[in-house]
TITI-483225 format. One line per field, with one value per atom (N, C-alpha, C): residue number from 1; x, y, z. Coordinates in Angstrom, 2 decimals, always signed. Layout:
<rs>
seq	c(NUM | ...)
x	c(X | ...)
y	c(Y | ...)
z	c(Z | ...)
</rs>
This chain:
<rs>
seq	c(1 | 1 | 1 | 2 | 2 | 2 | 3 | 3 | 3 | 4 | 4 | 4 | 5 | 5 | 5 | 6 | 6 | 6 | 7 | 7 | 7 | 8 | 8 | 8 | 9 | 9 | 9 | 10 | 10 | 10 | 11 | 11 | 11 | 12 | 12 | 12 | 13 | 13 | 13 | 14 | 14 | 14 | 15 | 15 | 15 | 16 | 16 | 16 | 17 | 17 | 17 | 18 | 18 | 18 | 19 | 19 | 19 | 20 | 20 | 20 | 21 | 21 | 21 | 22 | 22 | 22 | 23 | 23 | 23 | 24 | 24 | 24 | 25 | 25 | 25 | 26 | 26 | 26 | 27 | 27 | 27 | 28 | 28 | 28 | 29 | 29 | 29 | 30 | 30 | 30 | 31 | 31 | 31 | 32 | 32 | 32 | 33 | 33 | 33 | 34 | 34 | 34 | 35 | 35 | 35 | 36 | 36 | 36 | 37 | 37 | 37 | 38 | 38 | 38 | 39 | 39 | 39 | 40 | 40 | 40 | 41 | 41 | 41 | 42 | 42 | 42 | 43 | 43 | 43 | 44 | 44 | 44 | 45 | 45 | 45 | 46 | 46 | 46 | 47 | 47 | 47 | 48 | 48 | 48 | 49 | 49 | 49 | 50 | 50 | 50 | 51 | 51 | 51 | 52 | 52 | 52 | 53 | 53 | 53 | 54 | 54 | 54 | 55 | 55 | 55 | 56 | 56 | 56 | 57 | 57 | 57 | 58 | 58 | 58 | 59 | 59 | 59 | 60 | 60 | 60 | 61 | 61 | 61 | 62 | 62 | 62 | 63 | 63 | 63 | 64 | 64 | 64 | 65 | 65 | 65 | 66 | 66 | 66 | 67 | 67 | 67 | 68 | 68 | 68 | 69 | 69 | 69 | 70 | 70 | 70 | 71 | 71 | 71 | 72 | 72 | 72 | 73 | 73 | 73 | 74 | 74 | 74 | 75 | 75 | 75 | 76 | 76 | 76 | 77 | 77 | 77 | 78 | 78 | 78 | 79 | 79 | 79 | 80 | 80 | 80 | 81 | 81 | 81 | 82 | 82 | 82 | 83 | 83 | 83 | 84 | 84 | 84 | 85 | 85 | 85 | 86 | 86 | 86 | 87 | 87 | 87 | 88 | 88 | 88 | 89 | 89 | 89 | 90 | 90 | 90 | 91 | 91 | 91 | 92 | 92 | 92 | 93 | 93 | 93 | 94 | 94 | 94 | 95 | 95 | 95 | 96 | 96 | 96 | 97 | 97 | 97 | 98 | 98 | 98 | 99 | 99 | 99 | 100 | 100 | 100 | 101 | 101 | 101 | 102 | 102 | 102 | 103 | 103 | 103 | 104 | 104 | 104 | 105 | 105 | 105 | 106 | 106 | 106 | 107 | 107 | 107 | 108 | 108 | 108 | 109 | 109 | 109 | 110 | 110 | 110 | 111 | 111 | 111 | 112 | 112 | 112 | 113 | 113 | 113 | 114 | 114 | 114 | 115 | 115 | 115 | 116 | 116 | 116 | 117 | 117 | 117 | 118 | 118 | 118 | 119 | 119 | 119 | 120 | 120 | 120 | 121 | 121 | 121 | 122 | 122 | 122 | 123 | 123 | 123 | 124 | 124 | 124 | 125 | 125 | 125)
x	c(+137.08 | +137.71 | +139.22 | +139.95 | +141.40 | +141.78 | +142.47 | +142.94 | +144.41 | +145.33 | +146.76 | +147.23 | +148.05 | +148.54 | +149.53 | +150.19 | +151.24 | +150.73 | +149.43 | +148.85 | +148.15 | +147.85 | +147.01 | +145.72 | +144.67 | +143.34 | +142.61 | +141.62 | +140.73 | +139.35 | +138.53 | +137.15 | +136.33 | +136.86 | +136.19 | +136.63 | +137.40 | +137.78 | +138.88 | +139.79 | +141.01 | +142.14 | +143.11 | +144.30 | +145.51 | +146.54 | +147.76 | +148.95 | +149.89 | +151.17 | +152.24 | +152.86 | +153.87 | +155.24 | +155.92 | +157.28 | +158.04 | +158.58 | +159.21 | +158.14 | +158.33 | +157.34 | +156.36 | +156.36 | +155.43 | +154.37 | +153.12 | +152.02 | +151.29 | +151.34 | +150.55 | +149.13 | +148.15 | +146.75 | +145.88 | +144.92 | +143.94 | +142.68 | +141.75 | +140.55 | +140.69 | +140.05 | +140.17 | +139.37 | +139.69 | +138.94 | +137.46 | +137.19 | +135.81 | +135.11 | +135.79 | +135.19 | +134.92 | +135.88 | +135.67 | +134.55 | +134.43 | +133.36 | +132.00 | +131.91 | +130.65 | +130.26 | +131.25 | +130.98 | +130.52 | +131.00 | +130.70 | +131.70 | +131.31 | +132.22 | +132.56 | +133.83 | +134.29 | +134.54 | +133.94 | +134.01 | +134.77 | +135.05 | +135.75 | +136.41 | +137.62 | +138.32 | +138.75 | +138.33 | +138.79 | +140.07 | +141.19 | +142.48 | +142.78 | +143.40 | +143.82 | +145.01 | +145.21 | +146.35 | +147.61 | +148.74 | +149.99 | +150.22 | +150.67 | +150.88 | +149.71 | +148.58 | +147.40 | +147.66 | +147.39 | +147.47 | +146.22 | +146.40 | +145.28 | +145.33 | +144.15 | +144.03 | +143.36 | +143.87 | +143.32 | +141.81 | +141.06 | +139.62 | +138.85 | +139.55 | +138.89 | +138.85 | +137.79 | +137.66 | +138.70 | +139.35 | +140.33 | +140.21 | +139.27 | +139.10 | +137.70 | +137.27 | +136.00 | +136.16 | +135.35 | +135.30 | +133.85 | +133.64 | +132.29 | +132.18 | +131.10 | +130.85 | +129.49 | +129.13 | +127.82 | +126.71 | +127.07 | +126.08 | +125.99 | +127.14 | +127.13 | +128.44 | +128.48 | +129.71 | +130.11 | +131.38 | +131.85 | +133.08 | +133.10 | +134.27 | +135.37 | +136.61 | +137.79 | +138.38 | +138.66 | +139.12 | +140.61 | +141.29 | +142.72 | +142.93 | +143.74 | +143.99 | +145.00 | +145.80 | +146.83 | +146.94 | +147.53 | +147.73 | +149.07 | +149.06 | +150.28 | +149.98 | +150.77 | +150.59 | +150.70 | +149.85 | +149.90 | +151.15 | +152.00 | +153.24 | +153.24 | +152.30 | +152.23 | +150.82 | +150.33 | +149.03 | +149.22 | +148.30 | +148.32 | +147.55 | +148.23 | +147.60 | +146.98 | +147.44 | +146.88 | +145.41 | +144.94 | +143.53 | +142.60 | +143.11 | +142.27 | +141.74 | +142.56 | +142.15 | +141.72 | +142.05 | +141.74 | +141.26 | +140.11 | +139.63 | +139.29 | +139.04 | +138.72 | +139.86 | +141.06 | +142.18 | +141.86 | +141.00 | +140.59 | +139.83 | +139.08 | +138.38 | +139.33 | +140.17 | +141.00 | +142.16 | +142.75 | +143.97 | +144.02 | +143.08 | +142.99 | +144.25 | +145.04 | +146.24 | +147.53 | +147.42 | +148.59 | +148.48 | +148.13 | +148.02 | +146.89 | +146.02 | +144.89 | +145.14 | +146.39 | +146.66 | +146.21 | +145.80 | +145.28 | +146.34 | +147.03 | +148.03 | +149.05 | +150.08 | +151.08 | +151.03 | +150.96 | +150.94 | +152.27 | +152.90 | +154.07 | +153.52 | +153.70 | +153.07 | +153.76 | +152.97 | +153.53 | +153.22 | +152.23 | +151.84 | +151.82 | +152.92 | +153.04 | +152.19 | +151.65 | +150.81 | +149.58 | +149.11 | +147.92 | +148.13 | +149.36 | +149.64 | +149.12 | +149.28 | +148.82 | +147.31 | +146.57 | +145.11 | +144.57 | +145.42 | +144.98 | +144.79 | +143.91 | +143.62 | +144.65 | +145.00 | +145.82 | +144.88 | +145.43 | +144.62 | +143.57 | +143.94 | +142.97 | +141.81 | +142.10 | +141.03 | +140.13 | +140.72 | +139.91 | +139.04 | +139.57 | +138.76 | +137.56 | +137.75 | +136.63 | +135.60 | +136.08 | +135.18 | +134.27 | +134.80 | +134.00 | +133.29 | +133.52 | +132.90 | +131.38)
y	c(+56.53 | +57.44 | +57.51 | +57.57 | +57.68 | +59.15 | +59.45 | +60.81 | +60.70 | +60.81 | +60.68 | +61.73 | +61.29 | +62.17 | +63.22 | +62.97 | +63.88 | +65.03 | +65.14 | +66.21 | +67.25 | +68.38 | +69.42 | +69.48 | +70.03 | +69.98 | +71.31 | +71.50 | +72.65 | +72.16 | +73.05 | +72.71 | +72.44 | +72.82 | +72.58 | +71.26 | +70.46 | +69.10 | +69.03 | +70.00 | +69.90 | +69.46 | +68.76 | +68.40 | +69.14 | +69.29 | +69.99 | +69.16 | +68.92 | +68.28 | +69.34 | +69.82 | +70.87 | +70.28 | +70.93 | +70.56 | +71.87 | +72.38 | +73.70 | +74.76 | +75.58 | +76.62 | +76.16 | +74.87 | +74.30 | +73.48 | +73.63 | +72.92 | +72.09 | +70.77 | +69.89 | +69.92 | +69.99 | +70.16 | +69.12 | +68.58 | +67.66 | +67.68 | +66.79 | +66.67 | +65.43 | +65.46 | +64.38 | +63.15 | +62.06 | +60.81 | +61.06 | +61.81 | +62.15 | +62.87 | +63.84 | +64.62 | +63.75 | +62.93 | +62.10 | +61.09 | +60.60 | +59.66 | +60.34 | +61.57 | +62.32 | +62.69 | +62.98 | +63.36 | +62.18 | +61.00 | +59.86 | +59.80 | +59.16 | +58.96 | +60.29 | +60.66 | +61.92 | +61.71 | +62.60 | +62.45 | +63.58 | +64.67 | +65.80 | +66.64 | +67.14 | +68.07 | +69.27 | +70.45 | +71.69 | +72.10 | +71.97 | +72.30 | +73.79 | +74.38 | +75.77 | +75.86 | +77.00 | +77.21 | +77.48 | +76.89 | +77.25 | +78.76 | +79.36 | +80.80 | +81.56 | +80.89 | +81.52 | +81.88 | +83.12 | +83.54 | +83.03 | +82.46 | +81.97 | +82.59 | +82.81 | +83.39 | +82.39 | +82.23 | +81.30 | +81.51 | +80.41 | +80.45 | +80.72 | +81.10 | +81.41 | +80.17 | +80.03 | +78.91 | +79.04 | +77.93 | +77.96 | +76.77 | +75.86 | +74.66 | +74.13 | +73.21 | +72.54 | +71.05 | +70.28 | +68.84 | +68.49 | +67.74 | +67.32 | +65.82 | +65.43 | +64.01 | +63.65 | +62.39 | +61.96 | +62.56 | +63.11 | +63.70 | +65.21 | +65.90 | +67.37 | +67.95 | +69.29 | +70.02 | +70.74 | +70.62 | +71.24 | +72.09 | +73.26 | +74.12 | +73.54 | +73.78 | +73.46 | +74.79 | +74.94 | +76.21 | +76.15 | +77.23 | +77.30 | +77.27 | +76.35 | +76.29 | +77.35 | +77.87 | +78.84 | +79.86 | +81.00 | +82.05 | +81.85 | +82.01 | +81.85 | +81.79 | +81.03 | +80.86 | +79.40 | +78.96 | +77.58 | +77.43 | +76.47 | +76.26 | +74.93 | +74.05 | +72.76 | +72.22 | +71.52 | +70.85 | +69.38 | +68.57 | +67.14 | +66.93 | +67.11 | +67.03 | +65.67 | +64.64 | +63.30 | +63.22 | +64.16 | +64.15 | +64.50 | +65.17 | +65.51 | +64.25 | +63.23 | +61.97 | +60.92 | +61.11 | +60.11 | +60.79 | +61.50 | +62.20 | +61.25 | +59.98 | +59.01 | +58.78 | +59.27 | +59.15 | +59.85 | +60.86 | +61.52 | +60.54 | +59.62 | +58.59 | +57.48 | +57.04 | +55.86 | +56.11 | +57.29 | +57.56 | +59.05 | +59.53 | +60.96 | +61.58 | +60.81 | +61.36 | +61.07 | +60.36 | +60.00 | +60.57 | +59.70 | +60.12 | +61.12 | +61.32 | +62.23 | +63.67 | +64.07 | +65.47 | +66.35 | +67.58 | +68.48 | +69.45 | +70.11 | +71.09 | +71.33 | +72.11 | +72.55 | +74.06 | +74.61 | +76.06 | +76.48 | +77.47 | +78.10 | +79.10 | +78.81 | +79.58 | +80.92 | +81.99 | +83.33 | +83.88 | +83.31 | +83.78 | +82.58 | +82.37 | +81.21 | +81.32 | +82.49 | +82.65 | +81.74 | +81.47 | +80.64 | +79.19 | +78.75 | +77.36 | +77.05 | +77.98 | +77.79 | +77.69 | +78.12 | +78.06 | +76.73 | +75.91 | +74.61 | +73.64 | +72.68 | +71.68 | +70.56 | +70.04 | +68.83 | +67.63 | +66.44 | +65.25 | +65.02 | +65.20 | +64.99 | +65.97 | +67.22 | +68.22 | +67.92 | +67.46 | +67.12 | +65.90 | +64.91 | +63.73 | +64.15 | +65.09 | +65.57 | +66.29 | +67.04 | +67.77 | +66.83 | +65.72 | +64.82 | +63.72 | +63.67 | +62.63 | +62.80)
z	c(-46.63 | -47.58 | -47.33 | -48.40 | -48.32 | -48.11 | -47.01 | -46.70 | -46.30 | -47.27 | -46.95 | -45.95 | -45.00 | -43.95 | -44.44 | -45.58 | -46.03 | -46.91 | -47.08 | -47.91 | -47.05 | -47.65 | -47.03 | -47.84 | -47.25 | -47.86 | -47.72 | -48.61 | -48.49 | -48.08 | -47.57 | -47.24 | -48.50 | -49.67 | -50.95 | -51.58 | -50.85 | -51.24 | -52.30 | -52.28 | -53.07 | -52.15 | -52.72 | -51.94 | -52.51 | -51.66 | -52.03 | -51.55 | -52.47 | -52.11 | -52.35 | -51.27 | -51.37 | -51.68 | -52.62 | -52.98 | -53.15 | -52.03 | -52.03 | -52.28 | -53.32 | -53.63 | -54.72 | -55.00 | -55.98 | -55.24 | -55.67 | -55.05 | -56.10 | -55.96 | -56.82 | -56.27 | -57.17 | -56.76 | -57.45 | -56.70 | -57.26 | -56.40 | -56.73 | -55.90 | -55.03 | -53.88 | -52.91 | -53.32 | -52.67 | -52.84 | -52.53 | -51.48 | -51.11 | -52.26 | -52.87 | -53.96 | -55.18 | -55.58 | -56.76 | -56.53 | -55.30 | -54.97 | -55.06 | -54.55 | -54.59 | -56.02 | -56.85 | -58.24 | -59.09 | -58.81 | -59.66 | -60.81 | -61.89 | -63.02 | -63.69 | -63.67 | -64.26 | -65.75 | -66.57 | -68.02 | -68.72 | -67.99 | -68.60 | -67.53 | -67.82 | -66.93 | -67.76 | -67.35 | -67.98 | -67.25 | -67.94 | -67.33 | -67.47 | -66.46 | -66.60 | -67.56 | -68.15 | -69.05 | -68.22 | -68.58 | -67.91 | -68.04 | -66.95 | -66.92 | -66.31 | -66.13 | -65.54 | -64.08 | -63.72 | -62.32 | -61.61 | -60.43 | -59.63 | -58.25 | -57.70 | -56.36 | -55.45 | -54.27 | -53.30 | -53.15 | -53.30 | -53.15 | -54.43 | -55.51 | -56.78 | -57.67 | -58.43 | -59.36 | -60.48 | -60.81 | -61.89 | -62.84 | -62.56 | -63.35 | -63.11 | -63.99 | -63.81 | -64.06 | -63.36 | -63.54 | -63.84 | -64.91 | -65.29 | -65.07 | -64.40 | -64.17 | -64.74 | -64.60 | -65.06 | -64.20 | -63.04 | -62.13 | -62.24 | -62.42 | -62.36 | -62.88 | -62.90 | -63.19 | -61.91 | -61.53 | -60.29 | -60.55 | -59.92 | -59.97 | -59.10 | -59.53 | -58.72 | -58.31 | -57.02 | -56.47 | -56.14 | -56.43 | -56.12 | -54.61 | -54.13 | -52.69 | -52.23 | -53.19 | -52.87 | -53.99 | -53.70 | -54.70 | -55.39 | -56.72 | -57.48 | -58.96 | -59.70 | -61.14 | -61.51 | -62.42 | -62.91 | -63.76 | -63.41 | -64.16 | -64.91 | -64.60 | -65.26 | -65.11 | -66.13 | -66.05 | -66.41 | -65.93 | -66.23 | -67.53 | -68.66 | -69.98 | -70.25 | -69.56 | -69.77 | -69.37 | -68.53 | -68.13 | -69.28 | -70.31 | -71.47 | -72.14 | -72.24 | -72.86 | -71.85 | -70.60 | -69.56 | -68.27 | -68.33 | -67.12 | -65.97 | -66.29 | -65.25 | -64.28 | -64.61 | -63.66 | -62.33 | -62.38 | -61.13 | -60.25 | -60.85 | -60.08 | -59.66 | -60.60 | -60.38 | -59.42 | -59.47 | -58.68 | -58.32 | -57.47 | -57.23 | -56.62 | -55.89 | -55.24 | -56.00 | -57.11 | -57.90 | -59.30 | -60.26 | -61.66 | -61.89 | -60.91 | -61.07 | -60.63 | -60.47 | -60.13 | -61.30 | -61.00 | -62.04 | -62.54 | -61.61 | -62.04 | -60.93 | -61.29 | -60.33 | -60.30 | -59.09 | -58.88 | -58.27 | -58.86 | -58.26 | -57.25 | -55.97 | -54.89 | -54.71 | -54.76 | -54.56 | -53.18 | -52.51 | -51.18 | -50.23 | -49.54 | -48.67 | -47.40 | -47.10 | -45.92 | -45.99 | -47.20 | -47.37 | -46.98 | -46.93 | -46.58 | -45.18 | -44.27 | -42.90 | -42.76 | -43.78 | -43.74 | -44.24 | -44.85 | -45.35 | -44.18 | -44.37 | -43.35 | -43.39 | -42.22 | -42.20 | -42.35 | -42.45 | -42.70 | -41.61 | -40.35 | -39.26 | -39.35 | -39.62 | -39.73 | -40.93 | -42.03 | -43.20 | -42.92 | -42.21 | -41.84 | -41.01 | -40.11 | -39.29 | -40.15 | -41.14 | -42.03 | -42.81 | -43.29 | -44.13 | -43.34 | -42.03 | -41.20 | -41.12)
</rs>
């Protein structure tokens, strides 16, 4: 499984790329592999307040429907609208073109609770 060292992770298999107070969010390679072929992504609305650990999106695959949980508290400021027409990007490029949204982080304390790459590798081992 691909687990980039420069990202942070949740135990629910979301990844976070921090850029100042903005957090790009997606699902991990492990998650997309477990889900199988992704056929639909319910994107959150820009402006939506999200709370760390709360569901804010859904991903539907040929196997199941899975909730996506906010890794940090804040507000959605951008979504990857291209996923509406090309949800398979989550399978093809989960850490690149497959990002789901950007959260403007309001509570930076949660950053310390995210897993680093080594801890996430141990979780999925």
